[in-house]
C-alpha positions in Angstrom: -57.3 -19.9 -66.1 -60.1 -17.5 -66.9 -58.9 -13.8 -67.5 -60.4 -10.6 -65.9 -60.7 -7.6 -67.9 -59.2 -4.4 -66.4 -61.4 -2.5 -64.1 -62.8 0.5 -65.2 -61.9 4.3 -63.8 -63.3 7.8 -64.2 -63.1 8.8 -67.9 -63.4 5.3 -69.7 -65.3 5.0 -72.6 -68.3 2.4 -72.3 -70.2 1.6 -75.6 -74.0 0.8 -75.8 -75.2 -1.9 -78.4 -78.6 -3.8 -79.0 -77.6 -7.1 -80.3 -81.0 -8.3 -80.1 -84.5 -6.6 -80.1 -85.1 -2.5 -80.6 -85.7 -0.6 -77.5 -88.9 0.6 -77.4 -88.4 3.7 -75.7 -85.1 5.7 -75.0 -82.9 5.4 -72.7 -81.6 8.7 -71.6 -81.9 8.1 -67.9 -79.1 5.0 -68.0 -77.1 7.0 -69.9 -77.3 9.9 -67.6 -76.5 7.7 -64.7 -73.8 5.8 -66.5 -72.2 9.6 -67.0 -72.8 10.3 -63.1 -70.4 7.4 -62.6 -67.5 9.5 -64.7 -68.0 7.1 -68.0 -67.8 8.7 -71.4 -70.7 6.7 -73.1 -70.7 5.9 -77.0 -73.9 5.2 -78.3 -74.0 2.4 -80.8 -76.0 2.7 -84.0 -78.2 -0.3 -83.1 -79.4 1.3 -80.0 -81.8 3.3 -82.0 -82.0 1.2 -85.0 -85.2 -0.6 -86.2 -85.4 -3.4 -88.4 -89.2 -5.5 -87.8 -88.5 -6.3 -84.2 -84.8 -6.0 -84.2 -82.5 -3.3 -83.2 -81.3 -3.3 -87.2 -80.5 -5.7 -89.4 -78.5 -8.9 -88.5 -75.6 -7.3 -90.6 -75.9 -3.8 -88.4 -75.9 -4.9 -85.0 -73.0 -7.4 -85.8 -71.0 -4.5 -87.6 -71.9 -2.3 -84.5 -70.5 -5.0 -82.2 -67.6 -6.0 -84.3 -66.6 -1.9 -83.9 -66.3 -1.9 -80.4 -64.9 -5.5 -79.6 -62.0 -4.4 -81.8 -61.6 -0.5 -80.4 -58.8 -0.8 -77.8 -60.3 2.8 -76.5 -63.5 0.9 -75.4 -63.2 -0.4 -71.9 -66.7 -2.0 -71.5 -69.5 -2.8 -73.9 -73.0 -2.7 -72.0 -76.1 -4.1 -74.0 -79.1 -1.6 -74.2 -81.6 -4.6 -74.0 -82.3 -8.6 -74.7 -85.3 -10.3 -76.4 -84.5 -12.1 -78.8 -81.8 -12.0 -82.0 -78.3 -12.6 -80.3 -78.1 -16.5 -81.7 -78.7 -15.0 -85.2 -75.3 -13.0 -85.1 -73.1 -15.0 -82.7 -71.4 -16.8 -85.4 -70.5 -13.6 -87.3 -68.5 -12.1 -84.6 -64.8 -11.9 -84.5 -63.0 -11.9 -80.9 -59.6 -11.7 -82.0 -58.9 -8.3 -80.8 -61.2 -8.9 -77.9 -59.0 -11.3 -76.5 -55.7 -9.6 -77.3 -57.5 -6.5 -75.4 -59.9 -7.7 -72.9 -63.1 -5.3 -72.0 -66.1 -6.0 -69.8 -69.2 -7.4 -71.8 -72.0 -6.9 -69.8 -76.0 -7.9 -70.0 -78.4 -10.6 -69.2 -81.1 -12.3 -71.1 -80.7 -12.9 -74.6 -77.5 -11.8 -74.0 -76.5 -15.1 -72.3 -75.5 -16.2 -75.4 -72.9 -13.4 -75.9 -71.7 -14.1 -72.5 -71.8 -18.2 -72.6 -69.6 -17.8 -76.1 -67.2 -15.5 -74.3 -66.7 -17.8 -71.3 -66.5 -20.7 -73.6 -64.3 -19.4 -76.7 -62.3 -16.8 -75.0 -62.2 -17.7 -71.5 -62.4 -14.0 -70.1 -64.7 -12.9 -67.5 -68.0 -11.1 -68.3 -71.0 -9.7 -66.7 -74.4 -10.8 -66.2 -76.0 -7.5 -64.9 -78.7 -5.0 -65.7 -78.8 -3.1 -68.7 -79.9 0.5 -69.5 -83.2 -0.8 -70.9 -84.0 -2.0 -67.0 -81.9 0.8 -65.1 -85.1 3.2 -64.5 -87.1 0.0 -62.5 -83.7 -1.2 -60.9 -83.1 -0.9 -57.5 -80.5 1.1 -56.0 -78.8 -2.3 -54.7 -78.6 -3.8 -58.5 -77.1 -0.4 -60.1 -74.4 -0.3 -57.4 -73.9 -3.7 -57.8 -72.9 -3.1 -61.3 -71.0 0.3 -60.6 -69.2 -1.6 -57.7 -68.3 -4.6 -59.8 -67.4 -2.3 -63.1 -64.9 -0.1 -60.8 -63.3 -3.2 -59.0 -64.7 -3.3 -55.6 -66.8 -6.4 -56.0 -69.7 -6.8 -54.0 -70.9 -9.6 -51.3 -74.6 -10.4 -50.9 -76.8 -12.1 -48.4 -80.4 -12.9 -48.7 -83.4 -15.3 -47.2 -84.7 -17.6 -49.4 -88.4 -18.7 -48.9 -87.7 -22.2 -50.3 -85.8 -24.4 -48.5 -82.2 -24.6 -49.7 -79.8 -27.6 -49.4 -77.5 -26.7 -46.8 -73.5 -26.2 -47.4 -69.8 -24.2 -48.0 -68.8 -24.5 -51.6 -66.2 -22.7 -53.8 -65.9 -22.6 -57.3 -66.0 -20.9 -60.9 -69.4 -19.3 -61.2 -71.1 -19.7 -64.8 -74.8 -19.2 -65.8 -77.7 -17.1 -67.1 -80.9 -17.7 -68.8 -81.9 -21.3 -68.8 -83.6 -21.1 -72.1 -80.6 -19.8 -73.7 -78.1 -22.0 -72.1 -80.3 -24.8 -73.4 -80.1 -23.3 -76.6 -76.4 -23.3 -76.8 -75.9 -26.9 -75.8 -73.8 -28.8 -78.4 -72.3 -25.8 -80.1 -69.1 -23.9 -79.7 -70.6 -21.2 -77.3 -71.2 -24.2 -74.8 -69.8 -23.6 -71.3 -68.2 -26.1 -69.5 -70.3 -26.8 -66.1 -67.8 -29.6 -64.7 -67.0 -28.4 -60.9 -68.5 -24.7 -61.6 -71.2 -23.1 -59.4 -74.2 -22.4 -62.0 -76.6 -20.1 -61.7 -79.6 -20.0 -63.7 -83.0 -17.6 -64.0 -85.8 -17.3 -66.6 -89.1 -15.6 -67.2 -92.1 -15.9 -69.0 -92.1 -19.7 -69.2 -94.2 -22.4 -68.1 -93.7 -24.9 -65.6 -93.5 -28.3 -68.1 -90.8 -26.1 -70.3 -88.8 -25.2 -67.5 -89.1 -29.3 -66.6 -87.9 -30.1 -70.1 -85.1 -27.7 -70.2 -83.6 -28.8 -67.0 -83.8 -32.5 -67.8 -82.3 -32.3 -71.4 -79.4 -30.5 -69.4 -79.6 -33.1 -66.8 -79.2 -35.9 -69.7 -76.5 -34.3 -71.2 -74.5 -34.9 -67.8 -74.4 -30.9 -67.1 -75.9 -31.0 -63.4 -74.2 -34.1 -62.1 -70.7 -32.8 -61.4 -71.2 -29.2 -60.2 -70.0 -27.9 -57.0 -73.1 -25.7 -56.3 -76.4 -24.7 -58.1 -77.8 -21.3 -57.7 -81.4 -20.8 -58.6 -82.3 -16.8 -59.3 -85.9 -15.9 -60.4 -88.3 -17.8 -62.3 -91.2 -15.1 -62.5 -93.9 -14.5 -65.0 -94.6 -17.9 -65.1 -97.5 -18.7 -67.4 -100.6 -20.3 -66.6 -101.6 -23.6 -68.2 -104.8 -25.0 -68.8 -104.3 -28.0 -67.2 -102.2 -27.5 -63.9 -98.6 -29.2 -63.7 -99.1 -29.7 -60.0 -95.6 -28.2 -59.2 -93.8 -24.9 -58.8 -90.7 -23.9 -60.9 -89.0 -24.3 -57.8 -90.6 -27.9 -57.3 -89.4 -28.7 -60.7 -86.0 -27.6 -60.3 -85.7 -29.4 -56.9 -87.0 -32.6 -58.2 -84.4 -33.2 -61.1 -81.3 -32.0 -58.7 -82.4 -33.5 -55.5 -80.3 -36.9 -56.3 -77.2 -34.6 -56.3 -75.4 -33.8 -53.0 -74.1 -30.0 -53.6 -75.3 -27.3 -51.8 -78.2 -25.5 -53.7 -80.0 -22.3 -52.9 -83.1 -20.7 -54.2 -84.8 -17.2 -54.6 -81.3 -15.6 -55.5 -81.8 -12.1 -56.5 -80.6 -12.3 -60.1 -82.7 -12.6 -63.2 -85.5 -10.8 -64.8 -86.4 -8.8 -61.5 -85.8 -5.3 -60.7 -83.2 -6.5 -58.0 -81.0 -8.1 -60.7 -77.6 -7.9 -58.7 -74.3 -8.5 -60.6 -72.6 -12.0 -61.3 -69.3 -12.1 -63.1 -69.2 -15.1 -64.9 -65.9 -16.6 -64.9 -64.8 -15.7 -61.6 -64.3 -17.3 -58.3 -66.9 -17.1 -55.9 -67.8 -18.7 -52.2 -71.0 -19.8 -51.2 -72.4 -20.2 -47.7 -76.1 -21.9 -47.7 -78.3 -22.6 -45.0 -81.8 -23.8 -45.0 -83.0 -20.2 -45.5 -80.0 -18.0 -45.3 -77.4 -17.6 -48.1 -74.2 -15.6 -48.6 -72.4 -15.1 -51.7 -69.0 -13.5 -52.0 -65.8 -13.2 -54.7 -62.5 -14.6 -53.6 
């Protein structure tokens, strides 16, 4: 059983931290939005810290996150941005108090390391969603999905896929995140259990061969064969290679999973896009997939 943290209510405290790269711009806009939801926003020391490309030293970032993991008055922790750096501090964090007093942990991209670790080690639900750095460019739908989920009104999603799906109706526990970071934690204590789960994947700025290589690694490790379903989010800003790989990201993925019989949908609105809809890792969901239509809801 994967535990669900308490939903937020007006007046609750939410902390912002930066576990990886430093912020290149202020996030006053995002703070204002969170405050408009009735939340008290606490700014972590890492938010405006700087150490080379990182949001402060590894020690500072670790201490900052640990402070809020241990503080029972903080009801949610949202990461300011991703980038790179979370893997440098994950093994220094102690989740003992967090397990005793679960709270929502929110982020995406490089934060996938933390989300995966929380699911694997604490079995507490967490959230793949927009971060303050991306609030300004976010669609109203994506921000609304974050607010609704935090306050206990989990939204359902419907959309049309441009790439042909493999149809089916399936239920299961949702896991997933950024493909690169999921690949990076394999073989470690931060590795999620994939069996009989609904997996969602997204990535940005990769080349087709790299997507192919990471997915084939997961396939060879047996991570893709026993899924209940597969959700493919945005694979965008793909870097052009000098010699064409000959397949789009979607074609690469389909080639690797077409031998399995579980439902697969493409172009799901999650990832490094403006319409990055909130996804609760560890929640039970139902996925209804037709050729080009997809419905997603929490159970």
